[in-house]
C-alpha positions in Angstrom: 88.4 25.7 72.9 91.8 25.6 74.3 92.6 27.9 77.4 96.6 27.6 76.3 94.8 28.4 71.9 92.7 31.1 74.1 95.3 33.3 75.4 97.5 32.9 72.2 94.4 34.3 69.4 94.4 37.5 72.8 98.0 37.7 72.3 98.2 37.8 68.5 95.6 40.1 69.0 97.5 42.8 70.9 100.7 44.8 69.1 103.0 43.7 72.0 103.2 40.9 74.1 105.5 40.7 77.3 106.6 37.2 77.3 107.8 37.7 74.0 109.5 40.7 74.7 111.6 38.8 77.5 112.0 35.9 75.9 113.3 39.5 72.8 115.7 39.7 75.8 117.3 36.4 76.4 115.4 35.9 79.0 115.0 32.4 80.4 112.6 30.5 82.2 114.7 28.7 84.1 115.9 32.3 84.7 113.2 33.2 86.9 112.3 30.3 88.6 115.8 30.7 89.9 115.4 34.2 90.8 111.9 33.1 92.3 113.8 30.9 94.6 116.4 33.2 95.8 113.4 35.4 96.9 112.1 32.8 98.6 115.4 32.2 100.3 115.6 35.9 100.8 112.8 36.1 102.0 112.7 33.7 105.2 115.5 35.1 106.3 114.7 38.5 105.9 111.3 37.0 108.4 114.1 34.8 110.8 115.8 38.2 111.5 112.7 40.2 111.8 111.1 37.2 114.2 113.5 38.9 116.8 111.6 42.2 117.0 107.7 43.8 116.3 109.2 45.1 113.5 106.3 45.2 110.3 108.6 44.3 107.7 106.8 40.9 108.4 103.6 41.5 105.9 105.5 41.9 103.0 108.2 38.6 103.2 107.2 36.4 100.2 105.8 38.8 97.9 108.5 38.4 94.8 109.0 34.6 94.7 105.6 34.2 93.7 106.1 36.6 90.6 108.7 35.3 89.6 107.8 32.3 89.1 104.1 32.9 87.5 106.0 34.4 85.3 108.5 31.7 84.7 105.5 29.2 83.9 104.0 31.8 81.4 107.7 32.2 79.8 108.2 28.3 79.6 104.7 28.5 77.6 106.3 30.9 75.5 108.8 28.4 74.6 107.5 25.7 74.2 105.0 27.4 71.9 
């Protein structure tokens, strides 16, 4: 069985599907892709600013961008089906 079909079947078996909920709110995959790009840019800016000193905030640079892009991919799959 195709992985997409397995995921869709599992989502239909539950009463709550977060991707369809985001879609119902009017959020599109392109919105999440743009948010991921902005988060990556802000992370790079924060990293460049914090390079000057011994700042522990450097450890958390770039954690939001992959999450937003992954949500965008999930929403794109939801939009195509």
